[in-house]
C-alpha distance (Angstrom), angle and dihedral (degrees) to the residues before:
residue distance angle dihedral
X1 . . .
X2 3.76 . .
X3 3.77 119.1 .
X4 3.83 123.0 -136.0
X5 3.76 116.6 -96.2
X6 3.83 91.9 11.5
X7 3.81 121.5 130.3
X8 3.77 107.6 -124.9
X9 3.81 122.0 -172.0
X10 3.78 112.5 -131.3
X11 3.77 102.1 168.9
X12 3.80 143.7 -20.1
X13 3.79 108.2 -30.0
X14 3.83 93.4 -18.0
X15 3.83 128.5 109.2
X16 3.79 134.2 177.6
X17 3.80 130.7 -150.8
X18 3.78 123.3 -160.6
X19 3.75 112.9 -145.9
X20 3.79 135.8 -169.9
X21 3.78 125.3 -59.4
X22 3.81 115.5 -96.2
X23 3.75 129.7 -166.9
X24 3.79 122.8 -122.5
X25 3.85 120.5 177.1
X26 3.80 89.2 -17.9
X27 3.85 95.6 -52.4
X28 3.81 124.1 115.1
X29 3.84 109.6 -122.9
X30 3.84 123.7 -171.4
X31 3.76 113.1 -140.9
X32 3.76 131.0 -138.8
X33 3.77 137.9 179.7
X34 3.81 132.5 -169.9
X35 3.81 130.1 -143.4
X36 3.78 122.4 -159.8
X37 3.77 123.9 -170.1
X38 3.76 109.4 -143.8
X39 3.83 123.3 -145.5
X40 3.81 92.4 -95.8
X41 3.81 91.0 54.5
X42 3.78 95.7 -104.7
X43 3.80 118.2 135.2
X44 3.79 123.2 -124.2
X45 3.83 109.4 -156.5
X46 3.82 115.8 -158.9
X47 3.77 120.9 -161.0
X48 3.80 97.6 -16.9
X49 3.83 118.4 -141.0
X50 3.80 125.4 -150.7
X51 3.78 109.6 -51.7
X52 3.77 116.9 -125.6
X53 3.74 128.4 -175.4
X54 3.84 89.1 -110.8
X55 3.76 92.6 51.5
X56 3.83 92.4 45.9
X57 3.80 90.6 53.2
X58 3.82 90.3 52.5
X59 3.80 92.3 46.7
X60 3.81 92.1 50.1
X61 3.79 89.2 53.7
X62 3.79 91.3 52.8
X63 3.77 99.2 53.7
X64 3.79 145.1 -79.7
X65 3.78 116.8 -39.6
X66 3.79 105.2 -129.5
X67 3.85 108.1 153.1
X68 3.78 124.7 40.7
X69 3.82 113.8 -173.0
X70 3.78 135.9 -163.4
X71 3.83 108.3 -159.6
X72 3.86 93.1 -164.7
X73 3.74 136.8 0.0
X74 3.87 93.0 -96.2
X75 3.84 92.4 60.8
X76 3.76 100.0 70.3
X77 3.83 108.8 93.5
X78 3.80 97.3 104.9
X79 3.84 100.0 33.6
X80 3.81 94.7 95.2
X81 3.80 93.3 55.4
X82 3.79 91.1 47.2
X83 3.80 90.3 50.5
X84 3.78 91.0 50.6
X85 3.82 93.4 46.4
X86 3.82 91.8 47.6
X87 3.83 105.3 35.0
X88 3.81 92.3 171.4
X89 3.84 91.6 62.6
X90 3.81 129.7 102.8
X91 3.74 116.8 -130.8
X92 3.84 121.3 -147.8
X93 3.80 123.0 -158.2
X94 3.76 125.4 -145.4
X95 3.86 113.7 -131.3
X96 3.80 110.9 -65.5
X97 3.81 96.8 12.2
X98 3.78 97.4 101.3
X99 3.83 89.0 65.5
X100 3.75 90.8 46.3
X101 3.77 99.8 48.3
X102 3.80 106.6 39.0
X103 3.84 88.3 160.7
X104 3.79 92.2 70.8
X105 3.76 123.9 78.3
X106 3.84 104.4 -136.0
X107 3.78 123.2 -162.1
X108 3.80 94.5 -154.0
X109 3.76 145.0 -24.9
X110 3.75 114.5 -106.1
X111 3.80 121.4 -118.0
X112 3.71 144.2 169.4
X113 3.81 97.4 -59.4
X114 3.85 131.7 55.1
X115 3.73 120.0 -95.4
X116 3.82 113.1 -108.9
X117 3.86 90.1 -110.1
X118 3.77 91.9 66.8
X119 3.84 103.6 24.1
X120 3.79 109.6 135.3
X121 3.79 92.7 23.5
X122 3.74 104.4 54.9
X123 3.75 129.2 29.4
X124 3.77 123.5 -161.6
X125 3.83 140.7 -166.6
X126 3.79 129.2 -165.4
X127 3.78 105.8 -136.6
X128 3.75 98.9 -146.1
X129 3.78 131.9 171.8
X130 3.85 100.3 86.6
X131 3.77 118.6 105.1
X132 3.83 88.2 -150.4
X133 3.78 106.5 51.4
X134 3.79 145.5 -10.7
X135 3.77 120.0 -142.9
X136 3.79 124.3 -157.4
X137 3.80 110.0 -138.4
X138 3.89 115.9 -156.5
X139 3.84 132.5 -156.7
X140 3.78 122.1 -161.3
X141 3.76 104.5 -152.4
X142 3.84 99.9 -162.2
X143 3.84 93.5 55.7
X144 3.83 96.2 29.7
X145 3.81 89.4 -127.0
X146 3.83 126.3 151.0
X147 3.83 117.7 -157.8
X148 3.79 122.1 -149.0
X149 3.83 125.5 177.4
X150 3.80 107.4 -171.4
X151 3.85 103.8 -21.3
X152 3.82 87.4 88.4
X153 3.77 122.3 28.8
X154 3.83 115.3 -177.0
X155 3.77 111.5 -170.8
X156 3.80 121.5 172.0
X157 3.86 111.7 -117.9
X158 3.79 93.7 -107.5
X159 3.82 98.1 51.0
X160 3.74 96.1 92.5
X161 3.86 123.0 47.2
X162 3.78 134.2 -149.5
X163 3.77 119.2 -17.6
X164 3.79 90.5 -5.7
X165 3.82 88.8 61.7
X166 3.82 91.2 54.6
X167 3.78 92.5 45.5
X168 3.84 92.3 47.9
X169 3.76 90.9 53.6
X170 3.82 90.0 49.6
X171 3.80 89.3 50.1
X172 3.80 90.5 53.6
X173 3.77 101.2 -122.3
X174 3.81 99.3 116.0
X175 3.81 128.9 88.1
X176 3.00 131.7 -67.1
X177 3.83 89.7 23.5
X178 3.80 100.3 44.7
X179 3.82 118.6 163.4
X180 3.74 141.8 119.8
X181 3.82 112.9 -44.6
X182 3.80 111.7 -84.5
X183 3.81 95.2 -119.9
X184 3.81 90.2 57.7
X185 3.78 93.4 45.1
X186 3.79 88.2 57.9
X187 3.83 89.9 61.7
X188 3.82 93.9 61.7
X189 3.80 98.3 100.2
X190 3.79 96.9 153.0
X191 3.76 96.1 60.7
X192 3.80 93.9 163.7
X193 3.77 89.6 65.9
X194 3.77 90.7 45.8
X195 3.85 93.0 49.3
X196 3.80 90.5 50.0
X197 3.83 89.4 52.9
X198 3.79 91.9 47.0
X199 3.80 91.4 51.3
X200 3.76 89.5 60.3
X201 3.80 91.5 48.6
X202 3.80 92.8 48.3
X203 3.82 88.6 53.9
X204 3.79 89.3 66.2
X205 3.86 113.5 95.9
X206 3.75 91.0 -129.3
X207 3.79 116.9 -178.0
X208 3.82 98.4 170.1
X209 3.78 131.7 36.7
X210 3.79 121.0 -158.8
X211 3.76 117.3 -163.8
X212 3.78 127.9 -174.9
X213 3.76 90.7 -135.3
X214 3.83 122.7 40.0
X215 3.73 138.1 4.7
X216 3.78 124.1 -23.3
X217 3.81 118.8 -116.7
X218 3.81 109.7 -135.0
X219 3.78 103.0 -177.3
X220 3.86 138.7 29.4
X221 3.75 89.5 20.6
X222 3.86 96.4 164.4
X223 3.82 89.5 54.9
X224 3.76 92.3 48.8
X225 3.83 91.6 51.5
X226 3.79 91.1 49.4
X227 3.82 91.8 53.0
X228 3.80 91.4 46.5
X229 3.78 91.2 58.8
X230 3.81 97.8 48.8
X231 3.81 87.0 113.7
X232 3.83 89.2 68.3
X233 3.80 93.0 68.0
């Protein structure tokens, strides 16, 4: 069993940290971040959770935080504190976040191609087509790990209770029918653009899938991703 705020290795040069539960629209959501050590020793921090003194000590022992990344415009709550704690870092905004968080000094807005700093180590795809939000999906080549924030949520059947359990199943975020929440799926009007992005993602030989919310998939990742996007067809 993983402990909160504890760096846990999950593959070659990649770690996860499970954070506290947060509440979104009345539902309890676990939080998770990922840390990748690049070949030059710099740390790539994906979807940072609340930064505690314990977690900062572990991060400092791992390497130098250089890149802090928001995968979509909902995953931004802890970015400011990470930026203050690691002033040498560069912060990257997901599409739409720069307008939302004018208090944060962003280095760049993420797009459909990797930044030079992680080209050759991380691939990325902008999952477009929704009029509400675009998520940047990453793939760590060395560990064969894909990273999804909210485009796939993978909750065990007993996570939610009562009427919330029934609604979560209807929304499509509970195993074995994990996917993006139904209300977000309905906003993907330009599905040709979304299918084109998905085709690039499915070309990755993903073994693992890390999600910000729900259980990690440790094998047959590409097949899991394909099943999770059946709604798109």
